[in-house]
Each structure stands twice: as structure tokens, then as C-alpha cells.
Residue, then its C-alpha position, 0 to 999 in steps of 0.5 A: m632163750k626158753k625152747g617154747i619161744l624157740s619153737t615159736i619162732a621157728v613156726t613163724c619163720f616157716t609160715l612166712l617162708n611157705a607164705q612166699t613159696s607156696i600157694t597157702p590158703e591165704v594165697l588161694k583165697q586172694l586168687e579166688g577173690s581176683y575172679t569176678s563171675t559175670p554173665t559174659e565170663k560164664a558165656l565165654r567159658n561155655a563157648i570155649s569148652n564147647v568150641g575150643i580157644q582158636k575158633m573163639a579167638v578168631n579176629q573178625e576185624n581181620a577177616g576180610a578178603k586177602d589180596k592173593n596177587f604177588s609182584i614177584e612169583v617164581k612158578n611152582t613145581g606142584i604140591t606135595d603131601q608129607k602126610s603124617s610124617g616130619r619130613c617137611w625138611l626133605f620135601t622142601g629140598l627135593n621140591i627145589l631140586r625137582g624143579r631143576a630136573m623138570k626144566k632139564l627133563g621138559t616135563k611138568d609132571f615129576v617127583l623125586s622120591q622121598c622115601y629113597l632119601f629118608f632111607y638113608d636119613q635114618l641109616e645116617k642118624s643111626n650111625l651118628f647116634l652110635q658113633g656119638i655114643i662111642d665118642t662119649r663112652k668115657q663120660p658119665i652116663d648122666s653127663e649132659m652130652v650122653r643124656w642128650l644122646f639118649q634123649h635124641p637118637l634120631s627123629d624124622g626132622g631135619t634141616y637144608t644140610g640134611v638134604a645137601d649131605l644126603a643128596a651128594k652122598y646117595g644121589v636121588v631117584p624118581a618116586d616111582i623107583m622107589p614109591e612111599t610106603y604106609v610107614s614112610n607116610s606115617t612115620s611116628e610108630f616105626c621110628g619109636h621102635l628104631k629109637r628103642k633098639l638104638r638106646e639098647f645098642g647104645i647101652t651095649l656099646r658103653e658096657k662093652s667099652e667098660a669091659g675093655m673093648n677099644e675103639k676099633q672093636l667098638q666100631v666093628l660092633k657098631v657095623e653089626q648093629l647097623g645091620t639090624v637097623y638096615r634090616m628094620l629100615v627095608m621092612a618099613y621102606g623097601v630096599p633102596p636102588t643101586q641102579f635103576t632104568w628110567k626113560d630107557r636109560t640106566y642111572t646110578p642114583q648118584e649119576f641121576y642127581k648130577t645129571y638133572c639135579i645140579d649143575e656141573g661142579e655145584d655143591l649144595c652146601n658150600d655153594y649156598v649160605m644158611l641165614m638166620n634171624d635170631p635176635s636172642r644172639p649177636y648179629n653179623k656172626v656166624y654160629e654152628i650147632d653141635y650134632d645138628r646134622h644128619v651124617y656123621d661125616g657131614h655138615n652141622w647147621l652153620y648159619v650167619n645171623l642176620p637182621i631181618e631187613d638184611l635177610k629180607s634183601i637177600a631173599i628178594a634178590s633170589l626171588k627176582d631171579s626166579c630162585q625159590m629158597y628153603f624156608s623155615c618158620d614157627v608155622g603153628k603161630f597164628l596160622d589159619r589153616s582153614v584159609g592158609i593165611a599166616d597173620i599175627n592178627n588172625f587171633d585175638y587170644g588176649s582179648l578172649l582170656g582177659t590178658t595180654f601176650g607181650m613177649n618179643k622174638k627174642q624172649r620167645i626164643e629164649t624161653f622156648d616159646s618159639g622156634s623153627t619148626h617147619a620147612m616150606t619153599l619161599m616162592a613169592v613176595d609182593l611189593d609196593n611201588e616203594g619197594n616195601v614188602r607186603k606179603w610172602k608166599v610159600e609152597n607147603s607140603w601138606g597136600s593141595d586141599s590145605g591152605q591156599n590150594g597147597y600154599i601159605i600166604m604170610t603178612d610181612e609182620w608175620f614173616r618178622e616175627y616168626m621166620f627163622r631160616v632162609v638158604a640163599n645162593r652166594r650170588y645173592c649175598p653181599v660181599s660183607i655177609l660172604e666175608m663173615l663166613k671166614q669168621k671162626p663159627v661160635r660153637l652152640p651145644a646140641w641142646d641149643p634152642m635153634f637145634t630144633p629140626e623142622e618137621 
């Protein structure tokens, strides 16, 4: 075959391949022809560019007054405000604990210090990262685990197990003993500096390992590094008290926690069950996410994956017994913040943009389009005469000026689509579900979609 013919064939093949994989002039012309500008389209473009998509997508057919009455409601303990921080998980956990403390103290005005426990959260997460670097020192720096560690040295987000482990280890203190600081109310800048320092320490540990340091020597070096971290935390959040006087009695934080926040012998991890609704994985199985914890020697996020109806039944049983629950969801989806209503019919994005959004919950999880992003306190449910759920209510931590005076009302349809986690006392779980906890957990990697910490 002649050289010219070969060249022609090669060019033709390249053109065909290019047409199938790239936006060629021909493809672009086809795309341009698919859009027909009309006066209505122009008006929509003008409105969207000046007002924004969400305001333009408000579904007026769904904008009527909402029923705010609930058949089952646990009395709240007051609205708190996490401000510009990712500490919803901590506020939610402490809000549940302070409700217990208020009963024992006989007071209606009491808040636990979020700043105190967050100090130790950041210290423990720093140790978790540095020890992780030591544990993986033999792996290449571009291995998936090492890359993940350096990408996520720490965050201000978290989960229920973080609250349970931290409170059990360090106790709690009243808010006036260690009050909020500017940095605790706006964590991103300081967290950025701390993460940069931890990455530097991590590189140092790997270099020292390569130079011949053994594990014991590396851990001595790690403690020295944590001394720097501790000082940085003190500068940002203050000095955490080891004991304090409150109402004419002296306590350690651990004594205060055991006296007012838990019952004798109670264990906030082992006495409670983490429940998940993740339709992307088989139900009725137990899963554990690696490194999804706050304390190196603490508990990973370990959960039973259940159908939504089973999870709802447990939540209703808990609320009927006046027991609030740690709850988390994908709060940003279809939430009308101005009125505090989460409803899948709040916004009609499809009609506005001339398309449809058809992924189900399973597909949204698998494609990282949806996940657990925010923790709140589940406090109420509204049932009809047949026992069917109409709506739910949560106590939020965005201040009393947000939503329904600090609360969010969720339709049951929204709950099904965007609720992920509930933590319930074992006594509200059927025996069949408790038996599932005897399974050997399916171990999931740290980069699993469900790792996402609540913020």
C-alpha cells in the first residue's frame, strides 16, 4: 500500500476518533442548533443572572402555610449557634447532654462549653493524623492511604462517636468556664494553619523514618510535635481547665460529666446504636469506616444499614419516650432557609432550567452528589390517625434567627431522600437489629462516600 494512502487512512481514522471523543466544530454546531432563543428564554436568562437560581426556582404551588403542630414533641433545651464553624456534630451532641444536665440541675438556662471539647477534638485529631503517618511510614507517599492522610490531616467536622469518645475521655464543663473565642466561632483560618503544620510534621516523620528512626523514636518525636500543636490550640481557644469551681463545688471535667450528663454505668458508645439509611449498600449489615473517628484509640463510625421504614420506627419509638436523638442529613438539598422548611417540592429547578433531575438516593450517593453533611437534634414527629408520618422537626445550631426560630421542619418525603444517620438507645431497637451488631463489620476505606463528617 502506498504511503499517501496510509496517510489518508490515518487522518480519516483520527478525524472519526476525534469526532467521537471531543467537541469538534461539527459537534459544537449541533449543540448551538439545539438551543432556540425565545422571548421567554431571554426573560429567564435575565432573571436568573440578576436574582439567582434558587429564588427563581421557588415553587409557588408549594408556598402555602405549613402546619407547625406535632403529635409527638420532646421539649427543647434552647437554640445554640455554631456560627462560622463546622461544629454541628459537637453542638448536637452537647445539646442532648445538656438536656440531661438541666433536669438534674433543675435549671432552664444552661449550656455546655463547645470550646472546651473542641480543643481536645483538634488535639486528638492531630495525634490521629501523626500516628497514622507513623503507621503508614513504609508505604509509598503516593499510596492511596498516605495520600488520603495528607489530604485530610484534620477538620472541624465530625460525628456522634467523636462526641461520645471525647466526653468520656475529657469530660465536659459549663460554657462560662471555657467560653467561645473568635477563632472557635470562625474556625477555617486557624484550621488552615494547623493543617499546614501537621502536613509539615508528617513529612518530617516520614523523612526521619527513612533515615533510620524506629517506631518508638518516631513516637517520641510525635509527642514533641504535639507540644507545638497544643500551644497553637491554647493561643486559639484558651487553656482547658483541669478542675473548676461551679455553684460552690469543685469538679474535674470528668466528674462533672459523670455527675450531670450520664447515668451511672452508661456508655454513650456501647449503649447506643448508629443507624444508617444508605441504599447504595445491602441492608441489614454492619459497616465500619476506617479512620472515621476523632480519637486514635476511640471508635470508628460503625453503623447498621437499614431500610428507611425500620429506621423511622426506631426514631418514633425514641421520641414517644421523650428521648431526643443525634440526627444527620444532607441539609442543603431543597431547604428553604428563610422559613426553615425542608421539602422536595420547595424548588422547581427542572422547570426553570428546562430539564429534569432524576437520580434516586442510591445514585446520588454513588456519584457523591449527596451525603451526610449536617447534624441536628431530632425532637418531634407528626403522625396521622393511622400512624403514618407527615413531618419531622429538628433543633438546629444556626441560632434562633434561622428557620423556624432555630428549628427546621422536614416533610416525610424529604426525610426519606436526604436523611442518613440517627443514633438511638439500644432499648428502642428490636432484638433482630441488635443481633445484627454481632456480625463482623464490613470494613470500608477512609475515602468511602459515607465518611463525610457533619459540619
